[in-house]
C-alpha positions as CSV (number, residue, x, y, z in Angstrom):
1,M,123.7,-9.8,-143.7
2,N,121.4,-7.0,-142.6
3,K,119.4,-7.1,-139.4
4,T,116.1,-8.0,-141.0
5,K,117.6,-11.0,-142.8
6,L,119.4,-12.1,-139.7
7,F,116.2,-11.8,-137.7
8,L,114.2,-13.9,-140.3
9,F,117.0,-16.5,-140.4
10,I,116.9,-16.9,-136.6
11,I,113.1,-17.2,-136.6
12,I,113.3,-19.9,-139.3
13,I,116.0,-21.9,-137.5
14,C,114.1,-21.7,-134.1
15,S,110.9,-22.9,-135.7
16,L,112.7,-25.8,-137.4
17,I,114.3,-26.8,-134.1
18,S,111.1,-26.6,-132.1
19,S,109.2,-28.5,-134.7
20,C,111.6,-31.5,-134.3
21,S,110.8,-31.9,-130.6
22,T,108.4,-34.6,-129.5
23,A,105.5,-33.8,-127.2
24,L,103.1,-36.2,-125.6
25,D,100.2,-34.5,-127.4
26,D,101.7,-35.9,-130.7
27,Y,100.2,-39.3,-129.8
28,Q,96.5,-39.7,-130.3
29,E,94.2,-41.8,-128.3
30,V,93.9,-45.4,-129.2
31,N,91.3,-48.1,-128.4
32,K,93.5,-49.6,-125.7
33,P,95.7,-46.9,-124.2
34,F,99.0,-47.9,-122.7
35,D,98.4,-48.5,-119.0
36,I,101.7,-49.0,-117.1
37,K,99.9,-50.2,-114.1
38,R,98.4,-53.1,-116.0
39,Y,101.6,-53.8,-118.1
40,F,104.0,-53.7,-115.2
41,D,101.9,-56.0,-113.0
42,G,103.9,-59.2,-112.4
43,R,107.1,-60.3,-114.1
44,V,108.6,-58.5,-117.1
45,I,112.0,-59.1,-118.7
46,A,113.8,-56.4,-120.7
47,W,117.0,-56.2,-122.7
48,G,118.8,-53.0,-123.4
49,I,121.8,-51.0,-124.5
50,V,123.4,-47.7,-123.4
51,Q,124.9,-45.5,-126.1
52,D,127.3,-42.7,-125.4
53,Y,127.0,-39.2,-126.9
54,S,128.6,-40.4,-130.1
55,N,126.0,-43.3,-130.4
56,K,128.6,-45.9,-129.6
57,V,127.2,-48.8,-127.5
58,S,129.0,-48.7,-124.2
59,R,127.0,-51.3,-122.3
60,R,124.4,-54.0,-122.8
61,F,122.1,-55.4,-120.1
62,C,119.2,-57.5,-119.2
63,V,116.7,-56.5,-116.4
64,E,114.2,-58.5,-114.4
65,I,111.2,-56.5,-113.2
66,E,108.7,-57.6,-110.7
67,G,105.7,-55.3,-110.4
68,T,103.2,-55.4,-107.5
69,W,100.2,-53.1,-107.0
70,Q,97.7,-52.4,-104.3
71,G,95.1,-50.0,-105.6
72,N,97.0,-47.0,-107.2
73,E,100.2,-47.7,-105.3
74,G,102.9,-49.9,-106.9
75,V,106.4,-51.1,-106.6
76,L,108.6,-52.0,-109.5
77,A,111.6,-54.0,-108.3
78,E,114.3,-54.0,-111.0
79,K,117.4,-56.1,-111.1
80,F,119.9,-55.2,-113.8
81,Y,122.5,-57.6,-115.2
82,F,125.2,-55.7,-117.2
83,N,127.5,-57.4,-119.8
84,D,130.6,-56.4,-117.7
85,G,129.3,-58.5,-114.7
86,E,127.8,-55.6,-112.7
87,I,124.5,-56.2,-111.0
88,S,122.4,-53.3,-109.8
89,Y,119.0,-52.7,-108.3
90,R,116.3,-50.0,-108.5
91,N,113.0,-50.0,-106.6
92,W,110.4,-47.7,-107.9
93,Q,107.6,-46.6,-105.6
94,L,104.8,-45.4,-108.0
95,S,101.5,-43.6,-107.4
96,K,98.8,-43.2,-109.9
97,K,97.1,-39.9,-109.5
98,M,93.4,-39.0,-110.1
99,D,94.2,-37.3,-113.5
100,G,95.9,-40.6,-114.7
101,S,99.4,-39.3,-114.3
102,Y,102.0,-41.0,-112.2
103,E,104.6,-40.0,-109.6
104,G,107.6,-42.1,-108.8
105,Q,110.5,-42.3,-106.4
106,A,113.5,-44.6,-106.3
107,E,116.8,-44.8,-104.4
108,D,118.8,-43.0,-107.1
109,V,116.1,-40.6,-108.2
110,I,116.4,-37.0,-107.0
111,G,113.0,-35.6,-106.1
112,T,109.9,-37.0,-107.8
113,A,109.6,-38.5,-111.3
114,I,106.6,-37.4,-113.2
115,G,104.9,-39.7,-115.7
116,K,102.1,-39.0,-118.2
117,H,100.5,-41.0,-121.0
118,Q,98.7,-40.4,-124.2
119,G,97.5,-43.2,-126.5
120,F,100.2,-45.8,-126.8
121,A,103.0,-43.6,-125.4
122,F,104.2,-42.9,-121.8
123,Q,106.7,-40.2,-120.9
124,F,108.6,-40.3,-117.6
125,Q,110.9,-37.4,-116.6
126,Y,113.2,-37.3,-113.6
127,Q,116.6,-36.4,-112.2
128,L,118.9,-39.3,-111.6
129,S,122.0,-39.6,-109.5
130,L,124.4,-41.5,-111.7
131,I,127.6,-43.1,-110.4
132,V,130.4,-43.4,-112.9
133,E,133.9,-44.6,-111.7
134,D,133.1,-43.5,-108.1
135,E,131.9,-40.1,-109.2
136,S,128.3,-39.0,-108.8
137,Y,126.6,-37.0,-111.5
138,E,123.1,-35.5,-111.6
139,V,121.5,-36.1,-115.0
140,S,118.1,-35.4,-116.5
141,M,116.2,-38.4,-117.8
142,D,113.5,-38.1,-120.5
143,D,112.1,-41.6,-120.7
144,W,109.6,-42.6,-123.5
145,M,107.8,-45.9,-123.6
146,Y,105.8,-47.0,-126.6
147,Q,103.5,-50.0,-126.3
148,L,103.6,-52.2,-129.5
149,D,101.1,-54.7,-128.4
150,E,99.8,-56.2,-125.1
151,F,103.2,-58.1,-124.6
152,R,105.9,-55.7,-126.0
153,V,107.0,-52.2,-125.2
154,M,109.9,-50.2,-126.7
155,N,111.7,-47.6,-124.5
156,K,114.0,-44.8,-125.5
157,T,115.6,-42.6,-122.8
158,S,117.6,-39.5,-123.4
159,M,120.1,-38.7,-120.7
160,S,121.3,-35.1,-120.5
161,K,123.5,-32.9,-118.4
162,L,123.0,-29.1,-118.5
163,G,120.7,-29.6,-121.5
164,V,123.3,-31.5,-123.5
165,K,122.6,-35.2,-124.4
166,V,125.3,-37.4,-122.9
167,A,123.8,-40.8,-123.5
168,E,120.8,-42.7,-124.7
169,V,119.2,-45.9,-123.3
170,T,117.1,-48.2,-125.5
171,L,115.1,-51.1,-124.0
172,F,112.8,-53.8,-125.3
173,F,110.3,-55.2,-122.8
174,D,108.6,-58.5,-123.3
175,K,105.9,-60.1,-121.1
176,Q,105.1,-63.0,-123.4
177,T,108.5,-64.7,-123.6
178,Q,109.0,-67.9,-121.6
179,V,112.4,-66.7,-120.4
180,K,112.1,-66.6,-116.7
181,K,115.3,-64.9,-115.8
182,C,118.2,-62.9,-117.3
183,P,121.5,-64.8,-118.1
184,G,123.4,-64.8,-114.8
185,G,120.1,-64.3,-112.9
186,D,119.2,-66.5,-110.0
187,A,115.4,-66.0,-110.1
188,A,113.2,-68.9,-111.0
């Protein structure tokens, strides 16, 4: 293959790859934009799965979330119940900024998480310190939430290390359900 054809081939492949990525600007404004401050105020229950790099489901879980806000400062207290019996916690400290974006910190988050919304979508990006079999790994989280209606939100999170996807987390949040706790949970 001569240099001109190789150059054109590389340009075509690069443009195809870049056209497959998702950007927040892909989501147009809607009448009722997704407001995480409003949605995560009070109790929310979610169910999810973790899939490894080959898309095999490696874990299932339920999470109870209690959101409290004072002005533009909020706390999301999360309690995870995994199918293998593990229970873990994460407490997000969130701040809504003047431009409508969010910043967040939690015990296992390295630095500051940055969140932005557009229409019915919310993107949250951060570095997470992940403990696996007593080893700590720093992974990049690209967290996308999509509001389906006032009660339900879908969440897809891509977890990567050095730019390579190592796992994916999928969650379904529901505020409407009458379920008050996760199986195995002790909350009323």
